N, C-alpha and C positions, 0 to 999 in steps of 0.2 A: 492255398488248398487245405482243408481240414479233413481228417478222416474221422468219422463217428462210428463207434461199434457198439451194439446194444445187446444185453443179455438180461439175466434176472434179478441182479443185485444193484444197490447203489453205491458200493464202496468204489473208490476212484483210482485209477492207474494214471499216474501224470507223467507225460514225456517232456523232459528238459533239455532243450537244445543248448550246444556249446559252440560259439564261433571258431573253435579250434579245430573242428571236424567238418567233413564235407556231408552236411545232413541233406535230407531230401528236401530241397528247396526252403530250408529253414522253417518249416511249418511243423506243428505239433498235432499229435493224435490223442484224443481222449478215449478210454475204453471202459466200460462198465462191466464188471464180473462179479463172481461170487467170492472172490478172494478177500480175506479179512485184513490182510496186511498190505499197507501201501507199497507198491513196487514202481520201479522206474523202468521204462521200456526205451532203450537207445538203439537207434538204427544208423549204421554207417553206409556209405555209398558203395562199399565193395562187397557187402555181405548181407545175410538175412537178419531179421529183427532178433535182438537178444533181450533178456529181461534180467535186471539187477534188483535184487531183493534186499531189504534191510531187516528182514525177519530173521530170527535165529535159524541156523541151518540144521538139516537133519544129520544124523550120524553118517549116512551114505554120501551126502553132499560135502560134509566137513572133511571126508577123507580125501576128497578131490582137491580141496583148497591148497594142499601142500605143493601143488604144482605151481602156485603163483598165479596172480591175477592176470587173466588173458592169455594164458599159455596153452588153454585147451581148445581144440577144434578151430584153430586159426582166428580166435576171437581177438579184437583189438585191445591194446592195453587200456588201462583206465586213464591215462594221460589224456587231458582235453575233454573228458566225458564228466559233466556235473552229476555227482552222486548224491542226490538230495531225495528226501521223502517227506511225507506229510505227517506232522504230529497229530494227536488225538484233538488237539485245539484248532487244527487246520492250518497251522503255521509250517513254514519249511524248515525241516530239521537236518542239519549237516552231521553225518556220522563222525564219531571220533575214531581214533586209530585202534580202539579195542573191539569195534564192531566188525563183524564179518560181512563182506560185500561178495556175494557169489553170483555167478550167471547161471541161469536156468534156460536152457536152450528150448524154444517152443516146439511142440509136436505138431503133427498134421491135426486139422481141425476134426477129422473122424475119430482120432484117438484121444483127443484132448479131454481132460476131466471137466472143462467147462463146457464141452459140446460144441456144436457148430455155431459160429458167430456169424450175424448178418451184419455186413458192412456197407455203408453207403458213402459214396464220394460226393462232396459238395464243392462246386466251383464258385469262388468269389470273384465274379466278373466285374462288379462295380459298374453296371451299365453298358459294358462292352459285350459283344456277342460271344457265345461259347465257343471253345476252340473247335476247329473243324475236325471231323472224323471221317474216315473213309466210308463208314457205314451210313453216314447220312445222305439222303436223296439230294439235298442242297445244303450249303453252308448256311448258317443262321443269317437273318436279314442284316444289312448293314452294307457299308462301303468297304471293298476288300481291295487294298493297294498292293498289287502283285508284281514283282520285280522280273523282268525277263532276262536280265544279264545284259552284257554289252555286244551289240552287233549280232552275233550268231545265236539262234534259238537253241543250238546245242548246249548253251550255257544256262539254260532255264532248268531250275531244279524239278524233281519229280512231284514234290509237293506243290510247287507253283502250278505245274500243269494240272494236278489234280483238282485243286481248288478252283482254277479258272474254268475247267470244264464243267464243273458242278454248279457254277454260278448261274442265275437266271438270265443274266445279261452281261455282255462284255463290251468295254470300250478301250480302244487303244489311244493312249494320251500321245498326241503328236506336237506338243509345243515345247517341252523342256528338253526333249532328246528324239532321236530319229532311229527308225528301224530300216535297214537297207531294203530296197524294193523286193529282191528275192526272198528275203526273210518274211516280208509281209504276206507273200503269197503262200508261204508255208504255214502261216500262223492259224489259219482256219482249220487245217487238217490236225493240228495239235490240240486246240482248245475250243473249237466250235465258231460260229459265226460271231463277228464283231463289227463294231462301227468305230469310226475315228472321232475323237474329240479334241478340239483345238483351244486356243487361249480363253475365248469369251466363256466358254462353258465350263471351263477349269476354274477361272478366277471368280466367276459368278455362277456357283454350282447349286442354285436353289432347285432347279429341275433335277439334277443328278441326286441330290440328297433326298428329295421326296421319293424318287425311285428306290433308293437304297432304305428308306424307312419301311417300305413294303415288301422287299425281297433283297436277295444277295446280288449285288452289282460289283462287278470286277472292273477296276481301273488298271489296265496294263501299262506298265512304265518300263522303258528301256533302261537297263542298269539297275541300280537299288533305288526303290521308291522314295525314301526319305532323305535323298541328297539334296533335293530342290526345296526351297522355302515355300514354293507354291503347294506342295504337298503336306508340308507341316502346317500350313494354313487350313488346308482341308481338315486335317485332324481336329483343329480348334473349332471349326465350324459344325463338325459332327458332335462334339461334346456339348456345344451351346444348344443344339437342337435335340439332343437325346438320341441321335443317330449311331447305331453301331459302327464302329472302326476297327479295322484289323490290317495288318501288315504282313505280307509273305516276302521276306527279303530276297534280293538278288545280288549277283556279283556286280560290284560298282566298277564302272570304266575309269574312275579315278585310281582306285586301289591297283587296278590291272596296270595303269600307266606307270604308277611308282615301280611296280614289279619290273616292267619291261625296260625301264630306264637304267638300271643298274646302279642308281644312287641309294644312298641309305634312307630308309623310310622316316626315320625319326628326325631327319634334317629337312623335313618340308614345313614351309610356313602356310600361311593362310592361302587358300584356293582363290583364284582371281577368274573372272569372265571378261573377256575383251570383246566390248560391243562395237557394232557398226556406228559411225557418226550419223546423226540424223539431221539433215540440213546443215545449219550452221553450228548446231550443238555438238560440241566435242568435249567429253567429259575426261578428266585426267586422273580421277581416283583410282582407276585400275593401275595405272603407272605408279601412283604413289604407293600402293599396297605392294607391287613388285619391288620397288626401291626400298621399302621398309624391311621386307624379307631379306633382300640382299645385304643391307647393312647389318641385319642381325645374323648373318651367316646361314641363312635358310633358303632353300630352293623354293621356286614358285610353279605350280601347275596353272597354266593359263588355257581355259577353255574358249575356244572362238565361237563367236555368235553364229546362230543358224538362220536369223530372220533380218534382212536389211530394212524391212519396213517397221519392226518393232511391234506390229500389230498381233501377230500370232495367227492369222487367218490364211494368208497366201501359201502356196507350196514353198517349202524351206529352201533357202540358198546358202548353204554352209560357207562361212568365210574361208578364203584360200590362204595359204602360207604368205604369198606376196601381198595380199591385202592386210594381213596381220602385221607384217613387218612395216608396212608404210603407215598403218595406224599407230604403231608405237613411235615411229619417228615423228609424226605430227603431235603426238602427246608430249614427247620431250620438248619440242620446240615451243609448245604452248605453255607447259610448266615452267620452263627457263624463262620465259617472257614475263609470266605472272609472278614468278617467286624468285627469280635470280638463279645463278649457277649452282650446281651441286657437284661436289667431287665425286659422288658415286654415279653420277650420270655423265661424266666427262667423256668416256669412250663412246664413239659413235655406235648406233644401235646395229648397223651392219656387221660390226666386230664383236657383238655379244656372243658368248657361247649359247647354244640352244639345242635341244633335242625335239625333233618332229616326229610325232606318233599319228600315223594316218590309219583310219579304219580299224582300230584295235578291236580284238575279239572276233574278227572275220578271216577268211581265207586270204583277203587281199591286204592284211596287216603289214605295215612298214614301220621301222624304227630307224631313224637317221639322225646322226649328230653332226654339229658343225657350227660355223659362224652363221648368224641369222641371215647374212647377206647371201651366202650359199644356199641356205634352206629356202629362201624366198623364190629360188628358181626351181624348186622341185615341182613337177607337173603331176597331175593325176590325183586320184584318191577323192573321198567323198567328205568324210568328217575328220577334222584335224584337231590335234591338241598340241600345245608347245609346253616344254619344261624349260624353264630359265634357271640354270643352276647359279648358286652362289659360289664362293671359293670351295674347290673340291679338294677331298682328301686324296691320298695317293692311290687308294684302291678305287675310288670313285673316277678319278682321272683316267685310270687304265681302262675302266669300263666305258668311259666316254669316247675314248679313242677307238676302242674295239667297234663303236657304232658309227664312226665316221666313214663315209663312202667316197671313194676317189681320193 
């Protein structure tokens, strides 16, 4: 974002940003004023704008310089600020140690000798829609992916609700994640009327993108919108067709699962989805990822499949813990049959440590640790996630034991 200020003269004040400071988004502002000496305007995140001048100081200003650079009015020190100015030839000039560099604190525009400045903010969107503002009747045309958070709509952010309410049309994506029935019933009162969108319409989104070209379309996604490759593909398609695309993030169910597990977040490896077997087709790649994480000393988050048909059309049937453990046992047998014995898979699946997280983010949330054989007997719950730990540290093992039931 660039700020452009216009007045009556062509002399230039140049802002030079330094990576050593917390600048306002790393962008610079050019101001045109009646001043004859080039000056530098530096802005730090914790204070108002200050002006650094390379011109000779007045006697009144010189008397203040004895306090040292940055000692007045809580100004930052000069460390990390690039104190450059422009020479008469237009080149950057670095002042030597004999030159005085003083701060001149800006006055209100009504008392400034430059008079009132008219400023204009220009957004560099590069084909993307403008940022949503609360004063707009509708967000700008485009596809708005809005995260609902996991499970309970109480996790939905205020901005997510505001943007969703003001979009011209709303769709609830029902393919990659699910919203509990009682929360679906609440959704309309929070954001307005909506329709469900299933896999065919999400993976072949021509109609959706045509709607988004003409108006603001909200695609409501449980959890965080960009956790699924399906939604990353939507971004690419919008870019190809010149359709606006924006994301309003939501709390991710996977980050919540890590927090609830009691395990160290930096020790998690690649995330795995455990699919249903389709006919005689039994893939072993999920098990190979789990094993690779384990051998590397990394824990695995295992998301259980939602659709036994794989079509994404019928009402979902989330995989239950017993089905997940049985699927892992089948995968181990198939992998050993095809590739031979592995030391890391020598322990029977039923004796593996695991953490079962059911309906996380809802009032029915449960977190239970134990051997997979015991977890497979747990009844109830709607949507489940497994965490398969690698070798645990002392603190992790203690947290694991606190979650063991019975």
